[in-house]
N, C-alpha and C positions, 0 to 999 in steps of 0.2 A: 284391469292396469296395474291392482296393488301384485299382484304377480310377479310381476316384472320387477319391480322393487325388491321383492321377495326372494329371487335368482339373482339380479345383482350383487345384492346383500350377505346373500353367501357367499360367494367368488371372493365379493371385498373381506371379508369375516376370514378365510383360509387363508388368502392373501398375509392378511396382519396377525396369525396366529404366534408368532414368534418375536410379538412387541411386548413391551411392558407391561400389557393386561391382559398378558396370556392365557390365564387358566379363565379370566370374565370372560374373553373370547372364545374360549374353549367350550364355555355354558353356553352361549349362546347358540354357538353351531351347532352344538348337540339338542339342543331346545329347536332348533330349524329343522333339525336332519330328521332326528330320532323317535319323535313323538307324532301320531296323526292325527291329533286335534290343538292345532297352535293357533292361538288369537295373535294375529297381526296385523298392527294398523301403523299408517304411516302419513306424514305431513309437513309441511314447510312453516317455518317459523324464523321470525326476524332472529339474529344471533343476539344483539344486547337484550332483547327479551328473555333469551334463555339462560343469558349469563348473570342476569338480575334474578331470575325465579332459582335456578341452580344454586349461586351462591347463597340464597337464604337458606335453601334445603340442605345444603351441606351443614349448616350447623345444629338442625336439629338431632337431636340425642337418640330420640327414639325411632329416630328410622334407622333403618339398619341395610345402608348401602354402601357399596365399595363402589371408586372410582371416581369419585370426583377429584382426586388428586392430577389426575391425568385428561379427566374432562375438560374441569372450568376452566387450564391454561391453556389448551388445544382452540378453545373457543374464542379464546381472548386472544389471542394472536392470529387465528384468523382474519383475512379480508374480506369473505364471502360475506355479505349483506344479511344473506340467508339461507337456512342451514336446514336438512332433512333429518326428522326425528323418526324412529323405527321402533316401535314398542312391541315386544316379544312375549308372549305370555303363557304357560303351560304349567299344571296343575304345582304351586308351591313355587314356583321360580315365574320373575320377572325383570324385563332389562331393557334398557333403553339404549340403543345406539345411537351416534353423531354421526351423520354425514355430510357432506357436501348433497347441494341439491340432485348432481346427476348419479348419487351413490357411487361414487369412482373415487373418493380420499377418506379415507375412516378418521374420525377425532377423538373416539373412544366411548366406552362403553360405562353404564352403569348397573348393578344388578344390586337389585331389593330382595331380601329373604324376609320370612315370617318368623322371623327370631322374636320373642318377648323378653 
């Protein structure tokens, strides 16, 4: 079942490449298509819980993450009670993508690097 969401996610990302987070979206697309070994996980989480968690994480200076400026407002504005999160990890790269449960609407992407 996981591969179904991965396929839907690829199509959704391609449609959203020209948006505000184009660089982060392109990195996520590359991770899903370029690498043979991609760690992909997905799940559904209550939107209010995600807002609380990621508002807190956005304040951590040691966490080298881009995209909070788009993801947090999008999560706060949605009327969806539950959101699907997609985690993608390849060597040296990790991102978390937020969509509606059906993976048809894109809210944003967070990209974390291993900078020190």
